[in-house]
C-alpha positions in Angstrom: 25.9 26.5 19.6 24.1 28.1 18.8 22.4 26.2 15.5 22.5 23.6 18.4 20.4 25.5 20.4 18.4 26.0 17.4 17.0 22.3 16.8 16.8 21.6 20.3 14.0 24.4 20.6 12.3 23.0 18.2 12.5 19.7 18.7 10.8 19.8 22.5 7.6 19.9 23.6 7.0 23.5 25.6 6.1 23.5 29.1 2.7 25.4 29.9 4.4 27.9 31.9 6.2 28.7 27.9 3.7 28.1 26.0 2.3 31.3 24.1 -1.2 32.8 25.5 -3.0 32.7 21.9 -6.0 34.4 22.3 -10.0 33.5 23.2 -11.5 33.8 19.4 -11.2 31.6 16.5 -8.5 32.6 13.6 -10.6 33.4 10.8 -10.4 31.0 7.9 -11.9 29.9 5.3 -15.5 29.3 5.7 -16.2 26.2 2.8 -14.2 23.7 1.1 -12.1 25.3 -2.5 -12.8 21.6 -4.0 -16.0 20.6 -2.4 -17.7 23.6 -1.4 -19.1 22.2 1.3 -18.8 24.1 4.9 -15.0 22.9 6.6 -16.6 23.2 9.8 -19.9 21.1 12.1 -22.5 20.5 11.8 -21.7 17.8 9.7 -23.9 14.8 8.0 -25.1 12.7 10.7 -23.7 9.5 10.8 -19.8 10.9 9.5 -16.6 10.4 11.2 -14.4 13.0 12.2 -10.8 11.7 11.7 -7.3 13.8 12.7 -4.2 13.0 10.9 -0.4 14.6 11.6 2.0 13.4 8.9 4.0 16.4 8.5 2.9 19.7 6.5 -0.8 19.7 6.2 -1.3 21.5 3.0 0.6 18.4 1.3 -1.1 15.9 3.1 -4.7 17.5 2.8 -4.3 16.6 -0.3 -4.0 13.0 0.0 -7.7 12.8 1.6 -10.0 14.8 -0.4 -10.1 12.8 -3.2 -11.2 9.6 -1.4 -14.8 8.4 -2.3 -16.6 8.3 1.0 -14.4 11.6 2.4 -17.2 14.1 2.8 -14.8 17.6 3.2 -11.4 17.9 4.6 -9.2 21.2 6.5 -6.2 21.9 8.0 -5.4 23.3 11.4 -3.6 22.9 14.8 -3.9 19.6 17.3 -2.3 18.6 20.7 -0.9 21.4 21.9 -1.5 24.1 24.4 -2.1 27.5 23.0 -5.8 28.5 22.0 -6.3 29.5 18.7 -2.6 29.4 17.8 -1.5 31.1 14.5 0.4 29.8 11.6 3.1 31.4 13.2 2.9 30.8 16.2 3.0 27.1 16.2 6.5 27.2 13.6 7.5 29.2 17.0 8.0 25.5 18.7 5.8 27.3 21.5 2.3 26.4 21.0 2.9 22.3 21.1 0.9 22.0 18.1 1.2 20.1 15.2 -0.1 20.7 11.6 -3.3 18.4 11.9 -5.8 17.0 8.6 -9.3 16.7 9.4 -11.2 14.3 8.0 -14.9 14.1 7.6 -15.9 10.6 6.5 -18.9 8.7 5.3 -18.1 5.3 7.5 -20.3 3.5 5.1 -18.4 3.8 2.0 -14.8 4.6 3.2 -13.7 3.0 6.9 -11.2 4.4 9.3 -8.9 1.9 8.5 -8.6 2.7 4.7 -7.5 6.4 6.6 -5.2 5.0 9.0 -3.5 2.9 5.8 -3.4 6.0 4.0 -1.4 7.7 7.1 0.9 5.6 7.8 1.9 4.5 4.4 2.5 8.3 3.1 4.9 9.6 5.8 7.3 8.0 7.4 6.1 7.2 10.7 9.4 6.5 12.7 10.8 9.8 12.5 10.4 11.5 15.8 9.7 15.8 15.8 10.1 15.7 11.9 9.7 14.9 8.0 12.5 14.9 6.0 14.1 18.2 6.0 11.1 19.9 8.1 12.5 19.8 10.9 10.1 20.9 14.1 7.4 19.0 16.8 5.0 20.7 14.5 5.5 18.2 11.9 5.8 15.1 14.4 3.7 12.2 13.9 -0.2 12.1 15.3 -3.3 10.5 15.2 -5.9 12.4 17.2 -9.1 10.2 17.3 -13.3 11.1 18.4 -14.0 7.5 19.7 -12.9 4.8 22.2 -13.4 2.9 19.1 -11.0 5.0 17.1 -8.4 5.1 19.7 -8.6 1.3 19.5 -7.9 1.0 15.8 -5.0 3.7 15.9 -3.4 1.5 18.4 -4.0 -1.7 16.4 -2.9 -0.3 13.5 0.4 0.9 15.1 1.8 -2.3 16.1 0.5 -4.0 13.2 2.7 -1.5 11.2 5.7 -1.8 13.3 5.1 -5.6 12.6 5.5 -4.5 8.6 8.6 -2.5 9.2 10.3 -4.9 11.0 8.9 -8.3 8.2 10.4 -5.9 5.9 13.7 -5.5 7.6 13.4 -1.1 8.8 15.0 -0.9 11.9 12.8 2.7 13.4 10.6 1.8 15.7 6.9 4.0 15.3 6.6 7.1 16.9 3.9 8.2 16.3 1.7 9.8 19.2 -1.8 8.4 19.4 -4.2 10.0 21.9 -7.8 11.4 22.1 -8.6 15.5 20.4 -9.0 17.4 22.5 -9.0 20.3 20.5 -8.7 21.7 16.9 -8.0 24.9 15.7 -8.6 25.6 12.0 -5.6 26.7 10.2 -5.9 30.4 8.1 -7.7 30.3 4.8 -4.7 30.6 3.0 -3.4 27.0 4.2 -6.8 25.4 3.2 -6.5 23.7 0.3 -3.0 25.3 -0.6 -2.7 22.4 -3.4 -5.7 23.3 -4.9 -4.6 26.8 -5.3 -0.7 25.7 -6.5 -1.0 22.8 -8.3 3.2 22.7 -8.0 3.2 22.8 -4.2 5.8 20.1 -2.7 4.0 16.5 -2.8 3.8 14.6 0.7 6.2 13.7 2.9 8.5 10.3 1.9 6.6 7.7 2.9 9.1 4.4 4.3 8.0 2.2 1.5 6.0 -0.2 3.2 2.6 -1.5 2.7 0.3 -1.3 5.8 -0.4 -5.1 6.2 -3.8 -6.1 4.4 -6.5 -7.0 6.8 -6.7 -10.7 7.6 
């Protein structure tokens, strides 16, 4: 019974009354990207886009994005929840509502938002609810947080396209990816930024479905 209750708590979003209070000041994080040495926080170059993806462990997911040509900088943090400026341990309590999220700053002249969505859908399992593999919890849920109406429309279209691809491939799962405008992104602690660059043997990103995202046209 105890294990059942623990599982339910980890996979149920907290209400505003249940959420931890958090804090008014941001927690301390790194100033620059460990690999590129570029600033992690704005201002970013004019005309660049910002995208937010949650696809399981952010330390593993982040390293999928930073090598891409056209990606300016990446960072990890927390989004989609209630608690302001949460810590990592608070997020893991399931009482903040946040999911582990990767911020991607990109040059749209060199890489499209659609290309980032393709990587997102192919490199985790968007049909798993409140988990990725053995990683279970609201903080591992699949989500796309958007920064414009265009991104919102593209994300919804991509979800539909990937659902169709799954069906065509005989996959019985339904895409449960949460999509909505980003309300707040809180940078994670310095020790989590570019974690994979400091720890080459760290766990890889979550396993995808094996179904490719459909090519445009």
